[in-house]
C-alpha positions as CSV (number, residue, x, y, z in Angstrom):
1,X,-6.4,42.8,-85.1
2,X,-9.6,44.6,-84.5
3,X,-11.1,41.4,-82.9
4,X,-8.3,41.4,-80.3
5,X,-8.9,45.0,-79.3
6,X,-12.6,44.2,-78.6
7,X,-11.8,40.9,-76.8
8,X,-10.2,42.5,-73.7
9,X,-13.1,44.9,-72.8
10,X,-15.6,42.1,-73.4
11,X,-13.7,39.8,-71.0
12,X,-13.3,42.5,-68.4
13,X,-17.0,43.3,-68.6
14,X,-17.9,39.7,-68.2
15,X,-15.7,39.3,-65.2
16,X,-17.2,42.4,-63.6
17,X,-20.7,41.2,-64.2
18,X,-19.8,37.8,-62.7
19,X,-18.4,39.5,-59.6
20,X,-21.5,41.7,-59.3
21,X,-23.8,38.7,-59.6
22,X,-21.8,36.7,-57.0
23,X,-21.8,39.5,-54.5
24,X,-25.6,39.9,-54.9
25,X,-26.0,36.2,-54.4
26,X,-24.0,36.4,-51.2
27,X,-26.0,39.3,-49.9
28,X,-29.3,37.6,-50.8
29,X,-28.6,34.2,-49.4
30,X,-26.5,35.0,-46.3
31,X,-28.3,37.6,-44.3
32,X,-27.8,38.3,-40.6
33,X,-31.2,36.6,-39.9
34,X,-29.5,33.3,-41.0
35,X,-27.0,33.5,-38.1
36,X,-27.4,31.7,-34.9
37,X,-27.5,33.6,-31.6
38,X,-24.0,32.5,-30.8
39,X,-22.8,33.8,-34.2
40,X,-24.4,37.2,-33.4
41,X,-22.7,37.2,-30.0
42,X,-19.3,36.3,-31.5
43,X,-19.6,39.3,-33.9
44,X,-20.7,41.7,-31.2
45,X,-17.9,40.6,-28.8
46,X,-15.3,40.9,-31.5
47,X,-16.5,44.4,-32.2
48,X,-16.3,45.4,-28.5
49,X,-13.1,43.7,-27.4
50,X,-11.2,47.0,-27.4
51,X,-14.1,49.2,-26.3
52,X,-13.8,48.6,-22.6
53,X,-16.8,49.7,-20.6
54,X,-19.1,50.2,-23.6
55,X,-22.4,48.4,-23.6
56,X,-23.9,47.6,-27.0
57,X,-27.3,46.0,-27.6
58,X,-27.8,44.1,-30.9
59,X,-30.9,44.1,-33.1
60,X,-33.4,41.3,-32.4
61,X,-31.9,37.8,-32.6
62,X,-34.2,34.8,-33.1
63,X,-33.8,31.7,-30.9
64,X,-35.1,28.4,-32.3
65,X,-35.8,25.4,-30.2
66,X,-32.4,23.9,-29.0
67,X,-30.3,26.9,-29.9
68,X,-28.0,28.2,-27.3
69,X,-25.5,30.9,-26.3
70,X,-22.2,29.2,-25.5
71,X,-19.5,31.2,-23.8
72,X,-16.7,28.8,-24.7
73,X,-17.6,29.0,-28.4
74,X,-17.7,32.8,-28.3
75,X,-14.3,33.0,-26.5
76,X,-12.6,30.6,-28.9
77,X,-13.9,32.4,-32.0
78,X,-12.6,35.8,-30.8
79,X,-9.1,34.3,-30.9
80,X,-8.2,36.9,-28.2
81,X,-10.1,35.7,-25.1
82,X,-9.6,32.7,-22.9
83,X,-12.7,30.6,-22.1
84,X,-12.9,32.1,-18.6
85,X,-13.0,35.6,-20.0
86,X,-16.5,35.3,-21.5
87,X,-19.8,34.6,-19.8
88,X,-23.4,34.5,-20.8
89,X,-26.5,35.5,-18.7
90,X,-30.2,35.2,-19.2
91,X,-30.3,38.9,-18.3
92,X,-33.9,40.2,-18.6
93,X,-35.1,36.7,-19.3
94,X,-33.9,35.3,-16.0
95,X,-37.4,34.2,-14.9
96,X,-38.3,32.9,-18.3
97,X,-38.6,29.1,-18.1
98,X,-38.0,28.8,-21.9
99,X,-34.4,29.9,-21.5
100,X,-32.6,27.1,-19.6
101,X,-29.4,27.9,-17.9
102,X,-27.4,24.7,-18.6
103,X,-24.3,25.8,-16.9
104,X,-24.1,29.1,-14.9
105,X,-22.3,31.7,-16.9
106,X,-21.4,29.3,-19.6
107,X,-24.4,28.0,-21.6
108,X,-28.0,29.1,-22.0
109,X,-30.3,27.0,-24.2
110,X,-33.7,27.9,-25.6
111,X,-36.4,25.3,-25.1
112,X,-39.6,27.1,-25.9
113,X,-42.0,26.8,-28.8
114,X,-42.0,28.5,-31.3
115,X,-38.8,30.6,-31.7
116,X,-38.4,33.7,-29.5
117,X,-36.8,37.0,-30.4
118,X,-34.4,38.7,-27.9
119,X,-31.6,41.2,-28.1
120,X,-28.1,40.6,-26.9
121,X,-26.5,43.1,-24.6
122,X,-22.7,42.8,-24.8
123,X,-20.3,44.4,-22.5
124,X,-16.5,44.0,-22.3
125,X,-14.9,45.5,-19.2
126,X,-12.4,44.6,-16.5
127,X,-14.2,41.8,-14.6
128,X,-14.3,43.6,-11.2
129,X,-16.1,46.6,-12.9
130,X,-18.8,44.6,-14.8
131,X,-21.5,45.1,-12.2
132,X,-20.8,48.9,-11.8
133,X,-20.8,49.4,-15.6
134,X,-24.1,47.6,-16.0
135,X,-25.6,49.7,-13.3
136,X,-24.3,52.9,-14.9
137,X,-26.1,51.9,-18.1
138,X,-29.3,51.3,-16.1
139,X,-29.0,47.5,-16.3
140,X,-29.2,45.0,-13.5
141,X,-25.7,44.4,-12.1
142,X,-26.9,40.9,-11.2
143,X,-26.5,39.9,-14.9
144,X,-22.8,39.5,-14.1
145,X,-23.3,37.5,-10.9
146,X,-22.5,34.1,-12.5
147,X,-19.5,35.3,-14.4
148,X,-16.4,33.6,-13.2
149,X,-14.3,36.5,-14.3
150,X,-16.5,39.1,-12.5
151,X,-14.0,39.5,-9.6
152,X,-10.9,39.6,-11.8
153,X,-8.8,42.5,-13.0
154,X,-8.5,41.1,-16.5
155,X,-10.8,41.8,-19.4
156,X,-14.1,40.0,-19.3
157,X,-17.0,40.0,-21.8
158,X,-20.6,39.5,-20.8
159,X,-23.3,38.5,-23.3
160,X,-26.8,38.9,-21.7
161,X,-30.3,38.5,-23.1
162,X,-32.1,41.8,-23.2
163,X,-35.7,42.8,-23.9
164,X,-35.0,46.3,-25.2
165,X,-32.1,48.5,-26.4
């Protein structure tokens, strides 16, 4: 009888230790640095979907050769935006030949060596207000020039490359 009364706390303790170990493993092995630029953008857009007119700039994101920002992927992953409600811009890196605009407003691909760090400036607003809101934050309203949704009255999210916060 005494053995059974000790068995329950031992099993509960082992389960708790297992959960603690597993959570440490997840934290250790899946850090934000492991995410692609598009994954960082997806998270930022999801966080700002209902914060109309608020510009957020992420921490540094590392681009490796061949990595891209893809507006379609970002839109689909939000599960709340249509493909034409998200656009990407080279932003502060518009003159940088290493960031190749594959399709205006849709895909930007990094082709430089070695990887490059940049921030992502994310803004969700009504399309017709994107340029004005960027200007109000001291950013170039031209970032939104290639956004197909920039002249619309619907919600539109812009992800632009930024040098600083």
